[in-house]
VOLO-208912 format. One record per residue (C-alpha): residue in three letters; x, z, y. Coordinates in pm, whole numbers, plus 50000, padded with zeros to 5 digits. Example, Ala and Ser with C-alpha at 12.3 -4.5 7.8 and 13.67 -1.06 7.14 Angstrom:
<recs>
ALA512305078049550
SER513675071449894
</recs>
This chain:
<recs>
ARG200947534167282
SER203947522467440
ASP206467560667573
LYS205837551067933
GLU201827563067757
ARG202577592567660
THR205167596567980
GLN201487594768151
ALA199567615167935
GLU202357637367955
TYR202677636268340
GLU198947649368389
ALA198877676368138
SER201877686068297
LEU200567680268692
MET197527699268622
ARG199377727968470
ARG200637731168813
LEU197487724768993
SER196047752468805
ALA198707778968850
GLU197677773869234
ARG193917771169183
ILE190737792669306
ARG188147794569140
PRO185217775669337
CYS182267800969199
PRO183137837869310
SER181857864269024
GLU178017880369150
GLY177907902669454
SER181627898069536
VAL182157894169951
ALA182837862469896
SER179827849469907
HIS179547858470283
ALA179297823470555
GLY182937831570650
ARG184947840370382
ARG183107814670151
GLN184337790370422
ALA187557800770388
ASP187917801070027
GLU186437762670083
ARG189427751770243
GLN191887771570008
ARG189827762569671
ILE191657735669488
ALA188937709469354
CYS190017697369003
PRO189607712168663
MET191797740568599
LEU193927730668208
HIS193987758267956
ALA196677741567710
SER198037709567653
GLN200117697567299
THR202037667467216
VAL202257657966768
VAL204327631266654
ASP203257610266365
GLY205827584766303
PRO208277564566484
GLY205587552566794
GLN203277571066714
TRP202077604766929
LYS198717616666981
VAL198527641467394
SER196077670567313
ILE195097682267676
ALA192147716467709
MET190787712268061
ASP187347725168200
ARG183727716368132
VAL183437702468496
GLY179857709468610
GLY177577678068793
ILE177317643368755
PRO179397613968936
LEU178207600369277
ASP177507564269161
ASP175227587368906
TYR173987602269173
ALA172987575669437
ARG172137555569180
GLU168787577469099
ASP165707575569348
LYS164807605369344
ASN168617618469582
LYS167667595169794
GLN167327610370186
SER167197606570498
PHE170327589170685
TRP171197624870882
ASP171237645770514
ALA172807616070360
ALA175777624270678
SER175437655670576
LEU176387652770222
SER179117630270265
ARG180367653770495
GLN180687675370211
LEU182787654770038
LEU185127650570286
GLU185577685470400
GLN185827697170053
LEU188697671969919
CYS190987668970205
PRO191527709970137
THR192427695369778
LEU194147664169814
GLU196057683470107
HIS197297708069838
VAL197877682669611
ALA199737658769822
PRO203177673769767
HIS202707668769430
CYS201217639269300
VAL199077608769476
HIS195837601669243
ARG195927567969306
ASP192117570369140
ILE189827582269338
ASN186637564469380
ALA183037577369304
HIS182967574968929
ASN185827600668932
ILE183827626269214
LEU181497650569053
LEU178717665469281
ALA176757700169137
ALA174997723769266
ARG177207755969433
CYS176757790369265
ASP175947809669571
LYS172517811969597
GLU172397821869933
ASN173047785470046
GLN171757747269934
ASP175397732569939
HIS177147708369710
VAL180567713269513
PHE182417684969463
THR185577681269217
LEU187667657269182
ILE188717642268788
ASP190777627468613
PHE194537618168669
GLY195697595568463
LEU196577575368697
ALA198687596268866
ALA202287591169017
ASP204907623669066
THR205137621969530
VAL208587628269479
SER209877589769299
TRP207147573669410
ARG207817579669765
SER211767576569563
GLY211507536469427
ASP208847539869198
TRP206177523469410
LYS207877491369381
THR207567488068951
LYS204717512868849
ASP201547491868715
ILE199107492269026
GLY196377519368922
GLY193327527368966
ASP189697505069088
CYS190347477969266
ARG186927476369481
TYR188597510569680
TRP191947488869709
PRO193127486370119
VAL194477452570180
SER198507459170051
CYS197077471269733
TRP195757427769755
LYS199337423069849
LEU201407436269609
PHE199217426269324
LEU199497385169417
PHE203037382469580
GLY205147411669452
TYR206807441269665
LYS209377422869804
TYR206947399369983
LEU205147439470127
GLN208597449070246
GLY207897419670513
SER204877448470715
LYS206407480770809
GLN202147487870761
LEU201467478070470
THR204117493870300
ASN203017527870433
GLU199657523670417
TYR201187514769998
ILE202997540269982
PHE201297567370194
GLY197777561670204
LEU195527551769902
ASP194307584169855
GLN193107584970201
HIS191537549570191
SER189977553569858
LEU188127587269935
VAL186637573570257
LEU185787539270114
THR183717564369885
CYS182517589570184
VAL180577556170308
GLN179507546170025
LEU177847578769940
LEU175937581070252
VAL174627541570303
GLU173547540869836
VAL171907575569947
ALA170317568470334
ARG169097533670206
CYS166477514770481
GLN166327547770589
PHE169327547270914
PRO168407553171218
GLU168397535571515
GLY172007523071691
THR173357531471243
GLU171917502671076
GLY175207475071166
LEU177277507170908
GLU174477495870631
LYS174997460870668
ALA178977459170673
TRP178917481370395
THR176787453270205
ALA179407426770333
TYR181987447970213
TRP180607457469845
ASP179187421869782
ASP182957413369820
ALA184627440869614
MET182517440069284
ARG182997395669313
PHE186807405269328
TRP186417429969045
ARG183817415168801
GLN186247389568768
LEU189687413668762
TYR187927431868507
ALA186887399368312
CYS190647390468297
PHE191707424268198
LYS188817427367918
GLN189757397067762
LYS193477392367762
GLY192927368668027
GLU196217351068217
TRP197287367968520
ASN199087339468739
ALA195507319368678
LEU193107345268840
LYS195807355469095
SER196127315469176
ALA192427318369164
PHE192497349169427
LEU194497333569646
GLN192577299569748
GLN189397328469742
GLN191397349770056
VAL191307375769850
ALA193217398570009
GLU191937381770404
THR188527389670289
THR188987420570188
GLY191057431070549
ARG187727416270780
ASN185277436670544
LEU187417465270666
ALA187757453070975
GLY183787455271003
LEU183357484270800
ARG185847506071070
SER184037489671407
ALA180527499171256
LEU181777536671193
SER182867533071555
ALA179887526371708
CYS177747552971473
ALA180227580971696
THR179847568472018
VAL176227560271944
VAL175867597271840
ALA178007615672055
ALA175417596272337
ARG172847613972190
THR174227646572199
PRO171377673672360
PRO172137691972677
ILE173177724772557
ALA171047747672664
SER170657786672634
THR167947783572358
GLY170167789971983
ALA167867762271844
SER169657735772126
VAL173077749972067
THR173047750471742
ALA172017708471727
ALA174537699371958
ALA176657716071750
ASP175467697171489
THR175377661071635
GLN179267667571736
GLN179977675471383
PHE178527642471307
ALA179617620571574
GLY183417632971510
PHE182697627271131
PHE182337590471211
ARG185497587971400
THR187257605671140
LEU186087580570881
GLY187217555871125
ARG190667569171177
MET191527567370798
LEU190227534370767
ASP192757519071032
GLY195517509770876
ASP198287535570946
VAL199327568970793
VAL196877596470832
ASP198027622970642
TRP195147648870534
ALA196087681470771
GLU195467654871098
ILE191947640270909
ARG190717684870893
ARG191787684271283
LEU189757651071363
LEU186777673271204
ALA187197698871344
ALA188037685871734
PRO184947684371953
VAL183617654472067
VAL183757646772454
PRO179947625772460
PRO179727599272675
SER177447595973046
SER173657595272940
ALA173937583473268
PRO172487541873280
LEU175167516473365
ALA173827480373620
GLY170367476773553
GLY169397502673280
THR171947494373015
SER170627523572754
PRO173367544272584
GLN173477526172278
VAL174547493872494
GLN176707516772657
ALA178297523272324
ASN178427489172184
PHE180987483572568
CYS182817510872491
LEU183837494572083
ALA184237460172282
ASP186847476672506
SER188647489572233
LEU189027461672005
ALA190267441772328
ALA192377466272419
ALA194277465272030
PRO197357450371993
PHE196997418371921
ARG198467406471655
ARG200317367971558
PHE198837347771244
SER199237308071098
HIS198837291970775
GLN200967287070598
ARG201237264870233
VAL202517281569952
ARG203947279969518
THR201517301669374
LEU203147317569078
ASP201827293868809
GLY202557265668979
ALA200187253869263
SER199857248269609
SER197537269569787
ILE196677270670203
THR196737307970276
ARG195347315970612
ASP195367339370913
VAL198827359570708
PRO200957374371024
GLU203857358871100
VAL205937383671033
GLY205227375970659
ALA204987343670622
ALA208837328670514
ARG208397357970207
VAL205467339170116
ARG207347305869976
ALA210767319569876
GLU209937356969738
VAL207087356069545
ASP207777374469220
SER208007384568864
SER207117420569076
ALA203907414169109
ALA202177436368892
THR200307421268640
SER199137452268351
TRP197117489668386
SER198927522568305
THR196827542068161
SER196577555067850
SER193177549667698
PRO192807513167788
GLU189267519167824
ARG189397530968120
SER190697513168409
PRO189137494668531
PRO185827513468467
SER182867500768289
VAL180517481568449
ALA177507501068662
LYS174807491768498
</recs>
């Protein structure tokens, strides 16, 4: 193993030690006042949903020979992708949305607490465990984030390590900025402030929102109510392409293939552009879901049941709105995400438009208006020189960085995976 791998493993141990010192255990002792709903919600906001470290040790066996041992809690539960795969766990759309919302509500304060320490860089459906809550008074679930093996120190990352650290994580959850960095290097990325900020500040937010959508869609498979079916279609389009790109990258990694040849193939396939289009489709579908759900908010009457139904629907609308905000490519911090989740949603008027247009169609008009109001971006076609000397056409390249495609494709494009275990990243092929 390299010294770089040893340094990363020792950093993981140091990081988990710091987080463990600040962590609140998720399962209070029996009879504790924490079982009260109000106290439970307060504890949930403080809980650091990651394993507790108990001990670590580095043993040097000789020149270039070492072993880092880390002893942590054995966390209960199963990975989200395994959970969603089982037929017995299929639920209604609203139950699946509630489960996905719990995931975001629980991990948001955790990542807000973790963010000053590190960027996780490997959030995905296999690195989050789902378990039943220890408190028997409710049916909520407990989510725990694991595997900080690719984490980067926040201060060092923002100070420039993002330029030189190997790209990590599961490429199925990469934003467009990751693909651009992989293909062209950090100098090209610096030509776009939006892409640079997304890569430096938004990796964990992006991968978590994709995980939330994945959990919802896969658990609620084929049970989407009218007006929300577009979310399933948009996710399927995104995931099919993401899996196709991942298989190629994973094969190159496992077989020690030629990275330049892979990058050339990805340029021909327009990986970054395809990912961007699919993400735009997801954003549109989430926006439509938020608007349709808000339009169905029942009037708040004097009965407790009506008030509860209205509040629940408002929460769902706010949840979809928050997911869309996390996917829009602009920097959003964890405190803003919490505020968005808690903010009330004003439902659109239920009165029909001229000609008897339904609230669902009104939602589509609202979505079209919001898309029309988006700033116009200029794109161009550029012939670029790939890293292996070939020439190809890159379409839909933002003009701001087009010149840099030709001049600044450099060796800064990362081509290796930073991990203390070569089998861990990319993850194994899903069965």
